[in-house]
C-alpha positions as a Markdown table, in Angstrom:
| # | Residue | x | y | z |
|---|---|---|---|---|
| 1 | Met | 16.1 | -11.4 | 21.6 |
| 2 | Lys | 16.5 | -15.1 | 23.4 |
| 3 | Lys | 14.1 | -18.1 | 22.6 |
| 4 | Ser | 13.1 | -19.9 | 25.9 |
| 5 | Thr | 11.8 | -23.1 | 24.3 |
| 6 | Leu | 11.1 | -24.0 | 27.7 |
| 7 | Phe | 8.9 | -21.1 | 28.6 |
| 8 | Pro | 5.7 | -21.1 | 27.3 |
| 9 | Ile | 5.3 | -24.7 | 27.0 |
| 10 | Leu | 6.0 | -24.6 | 30.7 |
| 11 | Leu | 3.9 | -21.7 | 31.7 |
| 12 | Met | 0.9 | -22.7 | 29.4 |
| 13 | Gly | 0.9 | -26.3 | 29.3 |
| 14 | Val | 1.0 | -26.5 | 26.0 |
| 15 | Ser | 2.8 | -28.3 | 23.3 |
| 16 | Leu | 5.3 | -27.7 | 20.8 |
| 17 | Ser | 2.7 | -28.2 | 18.6 |
| 18 | Phe | 0.7 | -25.2 | 19.0 |
| 19 | Phe | 3.9 | -22.8 | 18.0 |
| 20 | Ser | 3.5 | -24.3 | 14.2 |
| 21 | Cys | 0.0 | -22.5 | 13.8 |
| 22 | Ser | -0.5 | -21.5 | 9.8 |
| 23 | Asp | 2.1 | -18.0 | 9.5 |
| 24 | Asp | -1.5 | -17.0 | 8.4 |
| 25 | Asp | -3.7 | -16.8 | 11.3 |
| 26 | Pro | -2.0 | -13.7 | 13.2 |
| 27 | Asp | -3.9 | -14.9 | 16.6 |
| 28 | Asn | -3.0 | -17.9 | 17.0 |
| 29 | Asn | 0.9 | -17.4 | 15.3 |
| 30 | Ala | 1.3 | -14.7 | 17.5 |
| 31 | Gln | 0.2 | -17.3 | 21.3 |
| 32 | Gly | 2.9 | -17.3 | 23.9 |
| 33 | Trp | 5.3 | -14.4 | 22.3 |
| 34 | Thr | 5.4 | -10.9 | 22.0 |
| 35 | Phe | 8.0 | -8.7 | 21.1 |
| 36 | Asp | 10.0 | -8.7 | 23.9 |
| 37 | Leu | 9.9 | -12.8 | 23.5 |
| 38 | Leu | 10.5 | -13.8 | 20.4 |
| 39 | Pro | 11.3 | -17.9 | 18.8 |
| 40 | Asn | 14.4 | -17.6 | 16.4 |
| 41 | Asp | 14.2 | -15.9 | 13.1 |
| 42 | Thr | 14.1 | -18.6 | 10.3 |
| 43 | Gly | 17.3 | -17.8 | 9.1 |
| 44 | Thr | 16.9 | -16.5 | 6.3 |
| 45 | Lys | 17.1 | -12.5 | 5.0 |
| 46 | Pro | 14.9 | -10.6 | 1.6 |
| 47 | Thr | 16.8 | -10.1 | -0.4 |
| 48 | Glu | 18.1 | -6.7 | -2.1 |
| 49 | Ala | 15.6 | -6.4 | -5.0 |
| 50 | Gln | 12.9 | -7.4 | -3.3 |
| 51 | Met | 13.3 | -4.5 | -0.6 |
| 52 | Ser | 14.1 | -2.5 | -3.4 |
| 53 | Ala | 10.2 | -3.6 | -4.8 |
| 54 | Thr | 9.0 | -3.2 | -1.1 |
| 55 | Val | 10.2 | 1.0 | -1.4 |
| 56 | Thr | 8.4 | 0.6 | -4.9 |
| 57 | Gln | 5.4 | 0.0 | -3.6 |
| 58 | Tyr | 5.5 | 2.4 | -0.8 |
| 59 | Val | 6.6 | 5.0 | -2.6 |
| 60 | Asp | 3.8 | 4.8 | -6.1 |
| 61 | His | 1.5 | 3.1 | -3.4 |
| 62 | Val | 1.3 | 4.2 | 0.3 |
| 63 | Val | 3.0 | 7.2 | -0.1 |
| 64 | Leu | 1.9 | 9.1 | -3.5 |
| 65 | Pro | -2.1 | 7.9 | -3.2 |
| 66 | Thr | -2.5 | 9.7 | 0.4 |
| 67 | Tyr | -1.0 | 12.7 | -1.0 |
| 68 | Lys | -3.0 | 13.7 | -4.0 |
| 69 | Asp | -5.4 | 12.3 | -2.4 |
| 70 | Leu | -4.5 | 15.6 | 0.8 |
| 71 | Leu | -4.7 | 17.4 | -2.7 |
| 72 | Asp | -8.0 | 16.8 | -4.0 |
| 73 | Lys | -9.1 | 17.2 | -1.0 |
| 74 | Met | -7.1 | 20.2 | 0.1 |
| 75 | Thr | -8.4 | 22.5 | -3.0 |
| 76 | Ala | -11.8 | 20.5 | -2.7 |
| 77 | Tyr | -11.9 | 22.4 | 0.8 |
| 78 | Thr | -10.0 | 25.9 | -0.1 |
| 79 | Ala | -13.4 | 25.9 | -2.9 |
| 80 | Ala | -15.6 | 25.4 | 0.0 |
| 81 | Val | -14.3 | 28.5 | 2.0 |
| 82 | Asp | -14.4 | 30.3 | -1.1 |
| 83 | Lys | -18.2 | 29.5 | -1.4 |
| 84 | Phe | -18.9 | 30.3 | 2.0 |
| 85 | Val | -17.1 | 34.0 | 2.1 |
| 86 | Ala | -18.9 | 34.8 | -1.4 |
| 87 | Ser | -22.4 | 33.6 | 0.8 |
| 88 | Asn | -22.1 | 34.0 | 3.9 |
| 89 | Ser | -24.6 | 31.2 | 4.3 |
| 90 | Gln | -24.6 | 28.6 | 7.5 |
| 91 | Asn | -24.9 | 25.7 | 5.1 |
| 92 | Asp | -22.0 | 27.1 | 3.1 |
| 93 | Leu | -19.9 | 27.1 | 6.6 |
| 94 | Ser | -21.2 | 23.4 | 7.5 |
| 95 | Asp | -20.1 | 22.6 | 3.7 |
| 96 | Ala | -16.6 | 24.1 | 4.5 |
| 97 | Cys | -16.3 | 22.8 | 8.1 |
| 98 | Ser | -16.8 | 19.2 | 6.6 |
| 99 | Ala | -13.8 | 19.9 | 4.1 |
| 100 | Trp | -11.8 | 20.4 | 6.1 |
| 101 | Arg | -12.6 | 17.6 | 8.3 |
| 102 | Ala | -12.3 | 15.7 | 5.2 |
| 103 | Ala | -8.7 | 16.7 | 4.3 |
| 104 | Arg | -7.4 | 15.9 | 8.2 |
| 105 | Val | -7.7 | 12.6 | 7.3 |
| 106 | Pro | -5.4 | 12.3 | 4.1 |
| 107 | Trp | -3.5 | 14.6 | 6.6 |
| 108 | Glu | -3.0 | 11.8 | 9.5 |
| 109 | Gln | -2.8 | 9.6 | 7.2 |
| 110 | Ser | 0.4 | 10.6 | 6.3 |
| 111 | Glu | 2.4 | 11.5 | 10.1 |
| 112 | Ala | 4.1 | 7.9 | 9.3 |
| 113 | Phe | 5.7 | 9.7 | 6.7 |
| 114 | Leu | 6.7 | 12.8 | 7.8 |
| 115 | Phe | 10.4 | 12.9 | 6.9 |
| 116 | Gly | 11.6 | 13.7 | 3.0 |
| 117 | Val | 10.2 | 16.2 | 1.5 |
| 118 | Ala | 7.3 | 17.4 | 4.4 |
| 119 | Asp | 10.8 | 17.6 | 6.3 |
| 120 | Leu | 12.8 | 19.0 | 4.2 |
| 121 | Gly | 10.2 | 22.0 | 3.3 |
| 122 | Met | 9.4 | 22.4 | 6.8 |
| 123 | Tyr | 5.6 | 21.7 | 5.7 |
| 124 | Asp | 4.9 | 19.7 | 8.6 |
| 125 | Pro | 5.2 | 22.5 | 11.4 |
| 126 | Ser | 4.0 | 25.0 | 8.3 |
| 127 | Leu | 0.4 | 22.9 | 7.5 |
| 128 | Asp | -0.1 | 21.3 | 11.6 |
| 129 | Ser | 2.2 | 23.4 | 13.7 |
| 130 | Trp | 0.0 | 23.4 | 17.6 |
| 131 | Pro | -0.6 | 24.5 | 20.1 |
| 132 | Leu | -1.3 | 27.9 | 18.6 |
| 133 | Asp | -0.3 | 31.5 | 19.2 |
| 134 | Lys | -3.9 | 32.9 | 19.6 |
| 135 | Asn | -3.2 | 36.4 | 21.7 |
| 136 | Gly | -1.0 | 37.0 | 17.6 |
| 137 | Ile | -4.0 | 36.2 | 15.9 |
| 138 | Asp | -6.5 | 37.3 | 17.2 |
| 139 | Glu | -4.5 | 41.0 | 17.1 |
| 140 | Ile | -4.3 | 39.9 | 13.3 |
| 141 | Ile | -7.5 | 39.1 | 12.8 |
| 142 | Lys | -8.3 | 42.9 | 14.7 |
| 143 | Ser | -5.7 | 44.6 | 12.8 |
| 144 | Gly | -6.5 | 43.2 | 9.1 |
| 145 | Asp | -2.3 | 42.9 | 9.4 |
| 146 | Phe | -1.5 | 39.7 | 7.7 |
| 147 | Ser | 2.1 | 40.5 | 6.2 |
| 148 | Asn | 3.2 | 38.0 | 9.1 |
| 149 | Val | 0.8 | 34.9 | 8.2 |
| 150 | Asp | 2.7 | 33.8 | 4.5 |
| 151 | Gly | 6.0 | 34.1 | 6.0 |
| 152 | Glu | 9.0 | 30.9 | 6.8 |
| 153 | Val | 9.1 | 28.7 | 8.8 |
| 154 | Asn | 10.7 | 29.6 | 12.3 |
| 155 | Glu | 11.4 | 26.8 | 14.7 |
| 156 | Asp | 14.4 | 28.7 | 16.5 |
| 157 | Glu | 13.8 | 28.5 | 20.2 |
| 158 | Asp | 14.6 | 31.6 | 21.0 |
| 159 | Val | 11.8 | 33.7 | 18.7 |
| 160 | Pro | 8.9 | 34.2 | 20.9 |
| 161 | Thr | 6.0 | 32.6 | 19.5 |
| 162 | Ala | 3.8 | 35.7 | 18.4 |
| 163 | Gln | 6.3 | 36.0 | 15.3 |
| 164 | Ala | 6.4 | 32.0 | 14.4 |
| 165 | Pro | 4.3 | 32.5 | 11.0 |
| 166 | Gln | 3.6 | 29.1 | 11.3 |
| 167 | Asn | 1.8 | 29.2 | 14.7 |
| 168 | Leu | -0.1 | 31.7 | 13.1 |
| 169 | Arg | -1.9 | 29.9 | 9.9 |
| 170 | Gly | -2.7 | 25.7 | 9.1 |
| 171 | Phe | -5.1 | 23.4 | 9.7 |
| 172 | His | -5.6 | 25.0 | 13.4 |
| 173 | Thr | -6.2 | 28.2 | 13.3 |
| 174 | Ala | -8.4 | 27.4 | 10.2 |
| 175 | Glu | -10.1 | 25.4 | 12.6 |
| 176 | Arg | -10.6 | 28.1 | 15.0 |
| 177 | Met | -12.3 | 29.9 | 13.0 |
| 178 | Leu | -14.1 | 27.1 | 12.0 |
| 179 | Phe | -15.1 | 25.3 | 14.7 |
| 180 | Asp | -17.1 | 25.9 | 17.8 |
| 181 | Asn | -17.5 | 22.8 | 20.5 |
| 182 | Gly | -17.1 | 20.8 | 17.8 |
| 183 | Asp | -20.3 | 22.1 | 15.5 |
| 184 | Pro | -19.9 | 24.6 | 12.4 |
| 185 | Arg | -20.0 | 28.2 | 14.2 |
| 186 | Lys | -23.3 | 29.3 | 13.8 |
| 187 | Ile | -22.6 | 33.2 | 12.6 |
| 188 | Asp | -26.2 | 34.4 | 13.7 |
| 189 | Gln | -24.9 | 34.0 | 17.7 |
| 190 | Ser | -21.5 | 35.1 | 16.6 |
| 191 | Pro | -20.8 | 36.7 | 12.7 |
| 192 | Phe | -17.2 | 36.3 | 11.3 |
| 193 | Ser | -15.6 | 40.3 | 10.3 |
| 194 | Asp | -14.4 | 40.9 | 6.6 |
| 195 | Asn | -11.0 | 40.9 | 8.5 |
| 196 | Glu | -11.4 | 36.9 | 9.6 |
| 197 | Lys | -13.1 | 36.2 | 6.4 |
| 198 | Lys | -9.5 | 36.8 | 4.5 |
| 199 | Tyr | -7.7 | 35.3 | 7.3 |
| 200 | Leu | -9.8 | 32.4 | 6.9 |
| 201 | Gln | -9.1 | 32.1 | 3.2 |
| 202 | Ile | -5.4 | 33.6 | 2.9 |
| 203 | Val | -5.0 | 30.4 | 5.9 |
| 204 | Ser | -7.0 | 28.7 | 3.2 |
| 205 | Lys | -5.0 | 29.0 | 0.1 |
| 206 | His | -1.6 | 28.9 | 2.0 |
| 207 | Met | -2.4 | 25.4 | 3.4 |
| 208 | Leu | -3.0 | 23.9 | -0.5 |
| 209 | Lys | -0.3 | 25.4 | -1.4 |
| 210 | Asp | 1.9 | 23.6 | 1.2 |
| 211 | Val | -0.5 | 20.6 | 0.0 |
| 212 | Thr | 0.8 | 21.0 | -4.0 |
| 213 | Ala | 4.8 | 21.7 | -2.6 |
| 214 | Leu | 4.2 | 18.3 | -0.9 |
| 215 | Tyr | 3.0 | 16.1 | -3.2 |
| 216 | Asn | 4.5 | 17.5 | -6.1 |
| 217 | Gly | 7.9 | 17.2 | -3.5 |
| 218 | Trp | 7.7 | 13.6 | -3.9 |
| 219 | Asp | 6.0 | 13.3 | -7.5 |
| 220 | Lys | 8.5 | 15.2 | -10.1 |
| 221 | Gly | 10.0 | 17.7 | -7.7 |
| 222 | Leu | 9.9 | 21.5 | -6.5 |
| 223 | Gly | 12.6 | 22.5 | -9.5 |
| 224 | Glu | 14.9 | 24.0 | -6.9 |
| 225 | Ser | 16.4 | 23.2 | -3.9 |
| 226 | Pro | 16.1 | 21.4 | -1.1 |
| 227 | Ile | 13.7 | 19.5 | -3.4 |
| 228 | Ala | 15.4 | 19.7 | -6.9 |
| 229 | Thr | 13.9 | 16.6 | -8.5 |
| 230 | Ser | 11.4 | 13.8 | -7.4 |
| 231 | Tyr | 12.4 | 12.5 | -3.7 |
| 232 | Gly | 10.0 | 9.7 | -4.5 |
| 233 | Asp | 12.3 | 9.0 | -7.5 |
| 234 | Ala | 15.4 | 9.1 | -5.0 |
| 235 | Met | 14.0 | 6.8 | -2.5 |
| 236 | Lys | 13.7 | 4.8 | -5.4 |
| 237 | Lys | 16.7 | 4.3 | -5.9 |
| 238 | His | 19.2 | 4.6 | -2.9 |
| 239 | Asp | 22.3 | 5.4 | -4.9 |
| 240 | Gly | 23.9 | 8.0 | -3.2 |
| 241 | Ser | 23.3 | 10.1 | -6.3 |
| 242 | Thr | 21.0 | 12.5 | -5.1 |
| 243 | Tyr | 20.0 | 15.2 | -2.1 |
| 244 | Thr | 18.3 | 12.6 | 0.0 |
| 245 | Gly | 21.4 | 11.0 | 1.2 |
| 246 | Leu | 20.3 | 7.7 | 1.2 |
| 247 | Ser | 22.7 | 5.3 | -0.3 |
| 248 | Ser | 21.4 | 2.1 | -0.1 |
| 249 | Ile | 18.3 | -0.7 | 0.1 |
| 250 | Tyr | 19.0 | -0.7 | 3.7 |
| 251 | Gln | 18.9 | 2.9 | 4.5 |
| 252 | Ala | 15.5 | 4.0 | 2.5 |
| 253 | Ile | 14.0 | 1.0 | 4.9 |
| 254 | Glu | 15.6 | 2.6 | 7.9 |
| 255 | Thr | 13.7 | 6.4 | 7.1 |
| 256 | Ile | 11.0 | 4.3 | 6.5 |
| 257 | Leu | 10.8 | 2.9 | 9.7 |
| 258 | Asn | 12.2 | 5.5 | 11.9 |
| 259 | Gly | 11.3 | 6.8 | 15.4 |
| 260 | Asp | 12.4 | 10.2 | 14.0 |
| 261 | Asn | 9.5 | 11.0 | 12.1 |
| 262 | Gly | 9.0 | 7.7 | 10.0 |
| 263 | Met | 6.2 | 4.7 | 11.1 |
| 264 | Ala | 8.3 | 4.3 | 14.6 |
| 265 | Gly | 7.9 | 8.3 | 15.3 |
| 266 | Ile | 4.1 | 9.1 | 14.6 |
| 267 | Ser | 3.6 | 5.9 | 17.0 |
| 268 | Asn | 5.2 | 7.5 | 20.0 |
| 269 | Glu | 3.6 | 10.0 | 19.8 |
| 270 | Val | 0.7 | 9.5 | 19.5 |
| 271 | Gly | 0.9 | 7.9 | 22.8 |
| 272 | Thr | 3.7 | 10.3 | 24.7 |
| 273 | Gln | 3.1 | 13.4 | 23.1 |
| 274 | Lys | -0.8 | 13.5 | 21.6 |
| 275 | Ile | -2.7 | 11.4 | 24.1 |
| 276 | Gln | -0.4 | 11.4 | 27.3 |
| 277 | Asp | 1.5 | 15.0 | 27.8 |
| 278 | Pro | -1.9 | 16.5 | 27.8 |
| 279 | Val | -3.0 | 14.2 | 30.2 |
| 280 | Asp | 0.0 | 15.5 | 32.2 |
| 281 | Lys | -1.6 | 18.7 | 32.5 |
| 282 | Trp | -4.5 | 18.3 | 32.8 |
| 283 | Asn | -3.7 | 16.6 | 36.4 |
| 284 | Gly | -1.8 | 19.0 | 37.5 |
| 285 | Ser | -5.0 | 21.9 | 36.7 |
| 286 | Asn | -8.7 | 22.5 | 38.3 |
| 287 | Lys | -9.6 | 19.2 | 35.9 |
| 288 | Asp | -12.2 | 21.8 | 34.9 |
| 289 | Ala | -12.9 | 21.2 | 30.8 |
| 290 | Ser | -15.2 | 24.5 | 31.2 |
| 291 | Asp | -12.5 | 26.2 | 32.1 |
| 292 | Pro | -11.4 | 28.0 | 29.3 |
| 293 | Asn | -7.4 | 28.1 | 30.1 |
| 294 | Asn | -7.3 | 24.7 | 31.3 |
| 295 | Pro | -3.3 | 23.6 | 30.3 |
| 296 | Gly | -5.1 | 20.4 | 29.7 |
| 297 | Val | -7.5 | 20.8 | 27.3 |
| 298 | Leu | -5.6 | 23.5 | 25.3 |
| 299 | Ala | -2.9 | 20.8 | 25.0 |
| 300 | Val | -5.7 | 19.0 | 23.0 |
| 301 | Glu | -5.0 | 19.3 | 19.4 |
| 302 | Ser | -8.0 | 20.0 | 17.4 |
| 303 | Trp | -10.6 | 20.2 | 20.9 |
| 304 | Tyr | -12.2 | 22.6 | 18.7 |
| 305 | Ser | -13.6 | 20.9 | 16.1 |
| 306 | Trp | -13.4 | 17.5 | 18.3 |
| 307 | Asn | -11.6 | 15.4 | 15.7 |
| 308 | Ser | -8.6 | 14.7 | 18.3 |
| 309 | Ile | -9.5 | 11.1 | 18.6 |
| 310 | Asp | -9.6 | 11.0 | 14.7 |
| 311 | Asp | -6.6 | 12.7 | 14.4 |
| 312 | Tyr | -4.9 | 10.0 | 16.6 |
| 313 | Ala | -6.4 | 6.6 | 14.5 |
| 314 | Asn | -5.7 | 8.0 | 11.6 |
| 315 | Asn | -1.9 | 8.5 | 13.3 |
| 316 | Ile | -1.5 | 4.5 | 13.3 |
| 317 | Val | -3.5 | 4.2 | 10.3 |
| 318 | Ser | -0.9 | 5.7 | 8.2 |
| 319 | Ile | 1.3 | 2.8 | 9.8 |
| 320 | Lys | -1.1 | 0.8 | 8.9 |
| 321 | Asn | -1.0 | 1.7 | 5.8 |
| 322 | Ser | 3.3 | 1.4 | 5.5 |
| 323 | Tyr | 2.9 | -1.7 | 6.3 |
| 324 | Phe | 0.7 | -3.7 | 4.3 |
| 325 | Gly | 2.3 | -1.7 | 1.2 |
| 326 | Gly | -1.5 | 0.1 | 0.5 |
| 327 | Arg | -4.0 | 2.1 | 1.5 |
| 328 | Asp | -6.6 | 1.0 | 3.2 |
| 329 | Leu | -4.7 | -3.1 | 2.6 |
| 330 | Asp | -4.9 | -5.3 | 5.3 |
| 331 | Lys | -3.0 | -8.9 | 6.0 |
| 332 | Glu | -5.7 | -10.3 | 3.4 |
| 333 | Asn | -5.2 | -8.5 | 0.3 |
| 334 | Ala | -1.7 | -7.6 | 1.9 |
| 335 | Ser | 0.8 | -6.5 | -1.2 |
| 336 | Thr | 3.2 | -9.3 | -2.3 |
| 337 | Asn | 6.0 | -5.9 | -2.1 |
| 338 | Ser | 5.6 | -5.1 | 1.6 |
| 339 | Leu | 7.1 | -4.6 | 5.1 |
| 340 | His | 4.4 | -6.9 | 5.6 |
| 341 | Ala | 6.1 | -9.4 | 3.4 |
| 342 | Leu | 9.7 | -8.7 | 4.6 |
| 343 | Val | 8.8 | -9.0 | 8.4 |
| 344 | Lys | 7.2 | -12.5 | 7.6 |
| 345 | Val | 10.1 | -14.5 | 5.5 |
| 346 | Ile | 12.5 | -13.3 | 9.2 |
| 347 | Asn | 10.3 | -13.8 | 11.5 |
| 348 | Pro | 7.0 | -14.9 | 11.0 |
| 349 | Thr | 5.9 | -14.5 | 14.5 |
| 350 | Leu | 7.4 | -11.1 | 14.4 |
| 351 | Asp | 5.3 | -9.9 | 11.5 |
| 352 | Ser | 1.5 | -11.7 | 13.3 |
| 353 | Leu | 2.3 | -9.6 | 15.7 |
| 354 | Met | 2.5 | -6.5 | 14.1 |
| 355 | Val | -0.5 | -7.5 | 12.5 |
| 356 | Val | -2.4 | -7.8 | 15.6 |
| 357 | Gln | -0.7 | -4.6 | 17.2 |
| 358 | Ile | -1.4 | -2.3 | 14.8 |
| 359 | Asp | -5.3 | -2.8 | 15.1 |
| 360 | Lys | -4.9 | -3.3 | 18.8 |
| 361 | Thr | -3.6 | 0.6 | 18.9 |
| 362 | Ile | -6.5 | 1.9 | 16.4 |
| 363 | Glu | -9.3 | 0.3 | 18.0 |
| 364 | Ala | -7.4 | 1.8 | 21.9 |
| 365 | Ile | -7.4 | 4.9 | 20.6 |
| 366 | Glu | -10.9 | 5.4 | 19.5 |
| 367 | Asp | -12.5 | 3.7 | 22.5 |
| 368 | Met | -10.9 | 6.2 | 24.7 |
| 369 | Pro | -14.8 | 8.2 | 24.9 |
| 370 | Arg | -15.5 | 11.5 | 22.8 |
| 371 | Pro | -14.5 | 14.6 | 23.0 |
| 372 | Phe | -10.9 | 14.0 | 24.2 |
| 373 | Arg | -10.8 | 17.8 | 26.1 |
| 374 | Asn | -13.9 | 17.0 | 28.0 |
| 375 | Asn | -12.6 | 13.4 | 29.0 |
| 376 | Leu | -8.9 | 14.2 | 29.9 |
| 377 | Gly | -10.0 | 12.0 | 33.2 |
| 378 | Ala | -10.8 | 8.8 | 31.9 |
| 379 | Glu | -7.6 | 7.4 | 32.9 |
| 380 | Thr | -8.2 | 3.2 | 31.9 |
| 381 | Glu | -9.6 | 4.2 | 28.4 |
| 382 | Ile | -6.7 | 6.6 | 28.3 |
| 383 | Lys | -3.7 | 4.3 | 29.8 |
| 384 | Ala | -5.2 | 1.2 | 27.2 |
| 385 | Ala | -4.2 | 4.1 | 23.9 |
| 386 | Thr | -0.9 | 5.1 | 25.4 |
| 387 | Asp | -0.1 | 1.4 | 26.8 |
| 388 | Ala | -1.1 | 0.3 | 23.1 |
| 389 | Cys | 0.9 | 3.0 | 21.1 |
| 390 | Lys | 4.4 | 2.3 | 22.9 |
| 391 | Glu | 3.2 | -1.7 | 22.8 |
| 392 | Leu | 3.3 | -0.9 | 18.8 |
| 393 | Thr | 6.7 | 1.8 | 19.2 |
| 394 | Asn | 8.3 | -1.3 | 20.3 |
| 395 | Gly | 7.6 | -3.6 | 18.0 |
| 396 | Leu | 8.2 | -1.3 | 15.2 |
| 397 | Gly | 11.6 | -1.0 | 16.3 |
| 398 | Lys | 12.4 | -4.8 | 16.5 |
| 399 | Ile | 11.2 | -5.1 | 13.1 |
| 400 | Arg | 14.1 | -2.2 | 12.8 |
| 401 | Ala | 16.6 | -3.9 | 13.5 |
| 402 | Lys | 15.4 | -6.6 | 11.8 |
| 403 | Leu | 15.6 | -4.9 | 8.2 |
| 404 | Ser | 19.2 | -3.3 | 9.3 |
| 405 | Ala | 22.0 | -4.3 | 7.4 |
| 406 | Glu | 24.5 | -6.5 | 9.9 |
């Protein structure tokens, strides 16, 4: 990255002092610069001890609390489902829907760290596969044969969708049974059959099983391969002595930021897959949101509950939590052991740009009209959101390069 000393001055007609604004004011500190046009680095690098402290903070104050929150909320959700099945009351169904939404928040806020336990145990596809095998789900409800629901995840592209158990369970299978057009299903108009109630319980209990394994895998390990011991402890050690393969602090930081199932991976996925892919399908369709077979609508994740935009925003919150070293933190109260602090040592302007871009991306997503499934033609707002995700991904890539081993 090259710094052009004259470019900002000539273009904006300001003095060099413009760029000496306080590091604590991200809006001012970043003016005139972009992720692709940065001032020179400070020449100072964080020490490996500082980087290790950041990884420890990340595991203990981002990953583990998020999964503990998810476990608590999933436990409450499963209990709410059991209560509804026993009572068959509309109020209890509404409570189960609310509990589903509550569990959805920490799940989506965990998607910046789908490496490690989520990847090794294949808990992401088990919990959150989309789209569903709707025909397979309907056949299970009709037949009462639940034998395939708890099967092992199978992501072999040669295996038909109907034979992939992960497409018959998880958040979205439960969502399909619980919700109708964004609201709790009206049981006086669409009653649950006995098979459907049993299916809902089986799916919900499997979700709780997966979430329990996610938390335990990071906390203490599962006692058997591939996650025999604590992934969190192994990441904090990063000494090559465990199954993680992490043999340096640089590999640990790279894993957190990576573009596949780390921070940059989820920002890219939100923009290109979760938002843009349904829009592309919509643009090639009859553009009728009331058409039950419209490919754009069917591609929208969480469209039964109309929870899509909240999902996408919480995905970016997972990046924010990871960057500031704790849940619900920002630049004002960020941990001193955080990616934010590390980047600020190397290039305060890059950090300032990232601070602004994270919030800008959340705001752009939340500015899209709701429900997303009914507004796939909202070109201006959608472009703002996808552009923001793209720029966030770009910035995370710059940070990843700055924190790599040289």
